[in-house]
PLY file of the C-alpha trace (Angstrom):
ply
format ascii 1.0
element vertex 246
property float x
property float y
property float z
element edge 245
property int vertex1
property int vertex2
end_header
-1.17 74.97 108.44
-0.50 71.46 109.68
3.16 70.96 110.65
3.68 67.43 109.34
6.60 66.17 107.25
6.50 64.60 103.82
9.17 62.22 102.59
9.71 60.35 99.29
7.15 59.96 96.51
4.32 59.15 98.92
4.95 62.33 100.89
5.04 64.51 97.81
1.87 62.85 96.52
0.14 63.88 99.75
1.30 67.46 99.35
0.26 67.63 95.70
-3.11 66.05 96.50
-3.74 68.72 99.11
-2.80 71.48 96.70
-5.07 70.09 94.01
-8.07 70.04 96.36
-7.76 73.81 96.58
-7.16 74.09 92.85
-10.43 72.34 92.02
-12.15 75.59 92.85
-9.21 77.92 92.23
-6.05 77.94 90.11
-2.76 79.18 91.49
-1.00 82.24 90.06
0.69 81.81 86.70
2.99 84.00 84.68
0.83 83.67 81.57
-2.79 84.49 80.87
-5.37 81.93 81.92
-6.37 79.74 78.99
-10.05 79.32 78.13
-11.73 76.12 79.25
-11.96 73.42 76.58
-15.29 72.78 74.86
-17.47 70.24 76.66
-18.16 68.20 73.51
-14.61 68.21 72.13
-13.44 64.88 70.69
-10.07 65.43 72.36
-11.36 64.34 75.78
-10.05 60.95 76.94
-11.96 58.85 79.47
-9.61 58.19 82.40
-11.81 56.80 85.16
-15.32 55.54 85.91
-16.65 55.22 89.45
-20.31 54.32 89.61
-22.21 57.12 87.88
-19.15 59.36 87.65
-16.84 59.64 84.62
-13.60 61.62 84.57
-12.08 62.80 81.29
-8.80 64.61 80.71
-7.32 66.58 77.83
-3.77 67.73 77.09
-3.35 71.49 76.85
-0.90 72.78 74.25
0.36 75.66 76.40
0.62 73.72 79.66
2.10 70.53 81.10
-1.02 70.14 83.22
-4.14 68.54 81.80
-7.69 69.86 81.85
-10.40 67.64 83.28
-14.10 67.15 82.71
-16.12 65.38 85.38
-19.59 64.09 84.52
-21.86 62.57 87.16
-25.46 61.56 87.66
-26.06 62.57 91.27
-28.81 60.78 93.19
-30.41 64.02 94.39
-32.92 66.48 92.90
-31.53 69.68 91.45
-33.26 71.74 94.18
-31.18 70.00 96.86
-27.96 70.33 94.89
-28.53 74.04 94.31
-29.40 74.59 97.98
-25.85 73.42 98.73
-24.21 75.32 95.90
-25.69 78.74 96.70
-24.63 78.49 100.34
-21.11 80.01 100.48
-20.41 78.25 103.78
-21.01 74.80 102.22
-17.42 74.74 100.92
-16.38 73.58 104.39
-18.81 70.69 104.14
-17.96 69.17 100.77
-14.67 70.61 99.47
-11.74 68.76 101.02
-9.44 70.96 103.15
-11.73 74.00 102.93
-11.51 75.47 106.44
-13.17 78.86 106.02
-15.80 80.15 103.60
-18.37 82.95 103.50
-20.02 85.45 101.20
-18.64 88.98 100.93
-20.05 92.24 99.62
-23.62 93.03 98.63
-24.01 90.74 95.66
-27.17 89.32 94.13
-28.20 85.75 93.39
-26.91 86.12 89.84
-23.69 87.98 90.65
-21.92 87.64 93.99
-18.58 87.07 95.71
-17.26 84.60 98.26
-14.03 84.21 100.25
-12.54 80.81 101.11
-9.42 79.32 102.68
-7.89 75.92 101.95
-5.65 74.26 104.53
-2.53 72.86 102.86
-0.23 70.08 104.09
3.20 71.24 105.31
5.34 72.68 103.75
2.80 74.21 101.32
1.36 77.57 102.41
-2.40 77.79 102.91
-4.30 79.23 99.93
-7.09 81.80 100.05
-9.15 83.20 97.25
-11.97 85.57 96.38
-14.37 84.15 93.80
-16.72 86.03 91.51
-19.74 83.72 91.11
-22.26 84.06 88.28
-25.40 81.92 88.25
-28.01 81.57 85.54
-30.85 79.13 84.88
-33.59 78.53 82.35
-37.02 77.22 83.38
-37.80 75.66 79.99
-34.67 73.51 79.87
-34.21 73.22 83.64
-30.48 73.74 83.15
-28.45 75.82 85.63
-24.92 77.10 85.02
-22.49 78.45 87.61
-19.24 80.14 86.56
-16.53 81.13 89.04
-13.49 83.34 88.49
-10.83 84.55 90.92
-10.81 88.27 91.69
-7.71 88.57 93.90
-7.69 92.36 94.33
-11.12 92.56 95.93
-9.79 91.79 99.40
-6.61 92.69 101.29
-4.15 89.79 101.27
-3.20 87.86 104.41
0.58 87.54 104.84
0.18 83.97 106.12
-1.65 82.81 103.01
-1.05 82.77 99.27
-3.76 84.58 97.31
-5.03 82.73 94.25
-4.84 85.01 91.20
-6.24 82.92 88.35
-9.19 80.56 88.43
-11.88 79.53 85.94
-14.48 76.90 86.79
-17.77 75.91 85.19
-20.54 73.81 86.73
-23.53 72.74 84.64
-26.56 71.12 86.35
-29.31 69.36 84.38
-32.36 67.77 86.07
-33.14 64.15 85.14
-36.23 63.20 87.11
-35.27 63.12 90.79
-31.58 63.03 89.89
-29.17 65.70 88.65
-26.55 65.45 85.94
-23.50 67.53 86.84
-20.78 68.55 84.38
-17.65 70.13 85.85
-14.88 71.67 83.73
-11.52 72.75 85.17
-8.01 73.47 83.99
-5.30 74.31 86.51
-1.75 75.40 85.79
0.07 75.71 89.14
3.53 77.15 89.60
6.18 75.70 91.90
7.97 72.36 92.14
4.96 70.24 91.14
5.78 67.96 88.19
3.03 67.73 85.59
3.07 63.93 85.44
2.45 63.67 89.20
-0.35 66.25 89.24
-2.00 64.58 86.26
-1.81 61.16 87.91
-3.76 62.42 90.93
-6.17 64.68 89.09
-8.78 62.07 88.22
-9.46 60.93 91.80
-10.22 64.28 93.42
-13.35 65.21 91.39
-14.77 61.78 92.14
-14.42 62.27 95.90
-15.85 65.79 95.71
-18.91 64.77 93.70
-19.60 61.85 96.01
-19.48 64.20 99.00
-21.77 66.72 97.29
-24.30 63.96 96.63
-24.14 62.83 100.26
-24.42 66.36 101.65
-27.47 67.22 99.53
-29.46 64.53 101.39
-29.01 66.26 104.77
-32.13 67.68 106.35
-30.89 71.29 106.23
-30.84 71.14 102.41
-34.36 69.73 102.02
-37.49 71.65 101.10
-35.94 74.17 98.69
-37.46 75.38 95.44
-36.18 77.14 92.34
-37.77 80.56 91.86
-38.21 81.67 88.25
-39.28 85.08 86.97
-41.87 85.83 84.31
-39.17 85.62 81.65
-38.33 82.07 82.71
-34.92 82.96 84.14
-33.84 81.58 87.49
-34.04 84.28 90.18
-33.41 82.47 93.45
-33.14 79.19 95.35
-35.41 79.48 98.36
-36.65 77.27 101.17
-40.35 76.51 100.82
-42.44 78.89 102.91
-39.73 81.55 103.27
-40.14 85.06 101.87
0 1
1 2
2 3
3 4
4 5
5 6
6 7
7 8
8 9
9 10
10 11
11 12
12 13
13 14
14 15
15 16
16 17
17 18
18 19
19 20
20 21
21 22
22 23
23 24
24 25
25 26
26 27
27 28
28 29
29 30
30 31
31 32
32 33
33 34
34 35
35 36
36 37
37 38
38 39
39 40
40 41
41 42
42 43
43 44
44 45
45 46
46 47
47 48
48 49
49 50
50 51
51 52
52 53
53 54
54 55
55 56
56 57
57 58
58 59
59 60
60 61
61 62
62 63
63 64
64 65
65 66
66 67
67 68
68 69
69 70
70 71
71 72
72 73
73 74
74 75
75 76
76 77
77 78
78 79
79 80
80 81
81 82
82 83
83 84
84 85
85 86
86 87
87 88
88 89
89 90
90 91
91 92
92 93
93 94
94 95
95 96
96 97
97 98
98 99
99 100
100 101
101 102
102 103
103 104
104 105
105 106
106 107
107 108
108 109
109 110
110 111
111 112
112 113
113 114
114 115
115 116
116 117
117 118
118 119
119 120
120 121
121 122
122 123
123 124
124 125
125 126
126 127
127 128
128 129
129 130
130 131
131 132
132 133
133 134
134 135
135 136
136 137
137 138
138 139
139 140
140 141
141 142
142 143
143 144
144 145
145 146
146 147
147 148
148 149
149 150
150 151
151 152
152 153
153 154
154 155
155 156
156 157
157 158
158 159
159 160
160 161
161 162
162 163
163 164
164 165
165 166
166 167
167 168
168 169
169 170
170 171
171 172
172 173
173 174
174 175
175 176
176 177
177 178
178 179
179 180
180 181
181 182
182 183
183 184
184 185
185 186
186 187
187 188
188 189
189 190
190 191
191 192
192 193
193 194
194 195
195 196
196 197
197 198
198 199
199 200
200 201
201 202
202 203
203 204
204 205
205 206
206 207
207 208
208 209
209 210
210 211
211 212
212 213
213 214
214 215
215 216
216 217
217 218
218 219
219 220
220 221
221 222
222 223
223 224
224 225
225 226
226 227
227 228
228 229
229 230
230 231
231 232
232 233
233 234
234 235
235 236
236 237
237 238
238 239
239 240
240 241
241 242
242 243
243 244
244 245
């Protein structure tokens, strides 16, 4: 954890921003059950920000002071490159802000696996770690790929120097559009602690934009080139594999 001090509104904004970066892929523990993600096509979404080919929508949640968000982007990268990044558990360090440690755990499959990650938090917030259950499915006919991630906190012994994330629900939807990829990202976080809802909500729209921009940039790196989507006879996605590898 970085031992820096935060003062006034600007300092608290920095702390909250750091916390939210972790919460984009994991929600902190709550005393109530995790609410289901809102429907993608609900009329209750409100457009809050546009940045190039990225749109950020938010929606009030009746049982929470924290809003849900929907991020929609047309990434200038083919879906094979995007998925090469997404299936690499170590890529969190490369495109998720403040992610300092990330790797796969257990003997999972392409469709059903687990990963462990750590997010470095600004002082005085304690670093967060989490174990994610990742489910991936894809359809050859539509070209669409869906990734769902849920926290499974009891799968790994807790570290006394970190706070284990207990509740997290995230959905990524990837749709090929020529040599580009449309990405839809749904998230609702409901953190505990002295984080006012109005401040969290004011910062929420900027963080998905930065993350999507970084994912687009990263997918152009040489190490993520030359991958292909492997489909089975039934047309279901079975793997993302570098061309020529077995």
